[in-house]
C-alpha atoms as one frame of an Amber mdcrd trajectory, in Angstrom:
protein
 -38.510  -4.256 -19.103 -38.369  -6.812 -16.309 -35.379  -8.549 -17.946 -33.543
  -5.235 -18.237 -34.128  -4.505 -14.550 -32.944  -7.987 -13.533 -29.850  -7.564
 -15.712 -29.103  -4.158 -14.222 -29.504  -5.443 -10.664 -27.209  -8.364 -11.534
 -24.577  -6.050 -12.978 -24.674  -3.681  -9.995 -24.497  -6.667  -7.627 -21.482
  -8.092  -9.459 -19.654  -4.753  -9.289 -20.414  -4.377  -5.577 -19.243  -7.926
  -4.862 -16.043  -7.355  -6.868 -15.084  -4.177  -5.014 -16.294  -5.628  -1.708
 -13.947  -8.601  -2.100 -10.986  -6.323  -2.842 -11.812  -4.111   0.143 -12.301
  -7.077   2.482  -9.046  -8.718   1.394  -7.064  -5.514   1.811  -8.563  -4.426
   5.130  -9.059  -7.800   6.801  -6.085  -9.680   5.365  -3.581  -8.579   7.982
  -1.869  -5.499   9.363  -2.943  -2.307   7.625  -1.145   0.932   8.440  -1.930
   4.515   7.499   0.691   6.307   5.456   0.735  10.025   6.229   1.708  11.000
   2.710   2.749  14.624   2.156   1.155  16.317  -0.841   2.178  19.243  -3.061
  -0.222  21.616  -1.273   1.640  21.161   2.013  -1.040  18.947   3.544  -1.026
  15.269   4.425  -3.122  12.568   2.758  -3.965   9.471   4.793  -3.536   6.323
   2.711  -4.162   2.826   4.054  -1.499   0.366   2.918   0.114  -2.948   3.777
   3.356  -2.938   5.710   5.930  -5.703   5.781   9.560  -6.258   6.586  12.416
  -8.577   7.366  15.069  -8.599  10.090  16.765  -5.475   8.760  14.203  -3.197
   7.133  10.512  -2.495   6.748   8.843  -1.852   3.399   5.759  -0.319   1.859
   4.723  -0.079  -1.768   2.672   2.856  -2.908   2.662   5.139  -5.910   4.581
   5.197  -9.143   7.552   6.881 -10.762   7.106  10.641 -10.884   4.745  10.862
  -7.891   5.369  14.099  -6.001   5.621  12.515  -2.556   8.214   9.974  -3.738
  10.401  12.734  -5.133  10.214  14.385  -1.693  11.910  11.399  -0.053  15.250
  12.776  -1.222  14.935  15.727   1.165  15.600  13.537   4.201  12.414  14.430
   6.037  10.818  11.622   8.024   7.923   9.677   6.571   5.224   8.879   9.109
   2.938   5.893   9.472   0.162   5.239  11.942   0.644   1.700  13.290  -1.862
   0.442  15.840  -2.885   4.061  16.423   0.656   5.291  17.131   2.566   7.667
  14.862   5.966   6.243  13.916   8.552   8.211  11.929  10.843   6.488   9.448
  13.765   7.429   7.272  12.430   6.455   3.862  14.197   5.755   0.593  13.141
   4.296  -2.721  14.240   0.680  -3.070  13.462  -0.541  -6.606  15.963  -3.375
  -6.221  13.754  -4.800  -3.414  10.611  -5.152  -5.543  10.606  -8.962  -5.799
  11.746  -9.302  -2.163   8.928  -7.003  -1.001   6.346  -9.074  -2.862   7.742
 -12.307  -1.360   7.524 -10.795   2.137   4.018  -9.539   1.437   2.876 -12.949
   0.193   4.316 -14.585   3.326   2.607 -12.094   5.652  -0.766 -11.591   3.954
  -1.153 -14.993   2.269  -4.594 -15.602   0.783  -5.505 -11.897   0.932  -2.470
 -11.052  -1.207  -3.374 -13.809  -3.662  -6.981 -12.590  -3.873  -5.988  -9.007
  -4.597  -3.425 -10.110  -7.159  -6.035 -12.193  -8.975  -8.874  -9.666  -8.715
  -6.773  -6.707  -9.884  -4.609  -8.561 -12.418  -1.530  -7.154 -10.666   1.052
  -9.912 -10.315   4.597  -8.999  -9.336   5.538  -9.307 -13.009   3.322  -6.393
 -14.058   3.321  -4.369 -10.831   4.606  -0.816 -11.302   4.426   0.218  -7.642
   7.446   1.796  -5.998   8.906  -0.033  -3.012  10.003   2.237  -0.176  12.497
   1.040   2.449  11.744   2.277   5.957  14.290   2.505   8.752  13.766   4.041
  12.194  14.147   7.812  12.005  16.778   9.118  14.359  16.563  12.803  15.076
  19.790  14.712  15.462  20.601  15.551  19.066  20.919  19.095  20.456
């Protein structure tokens, strides 16, 4: 009985360490923003994600083909992020052609944290099915 208990404690500890490492790498590895993702019920889900960009555009990667909120990007409504506590609206569009570029930018920005998550989740750029979204400043039409 004692061996079973020790084994169970070891297993639970290993699982907690595994998920703790993923959480620590994602939350402490660099800038984390909150995506205010619209849902089918008309509400907004808050999703914490990494945010990166180059001189021209910013990018996020979240979700997969067929996700309701990604289909809604075609409507032209702004997509909002909370960055450093401030709500910022973006014009968002799917950018599948930027997948490898996004991952290169993410590796450059998040470094070891990106490597840890890739290793721990077995999600290299080669097998990643996430959808890259290009973000550009949202300009509201004037009166």
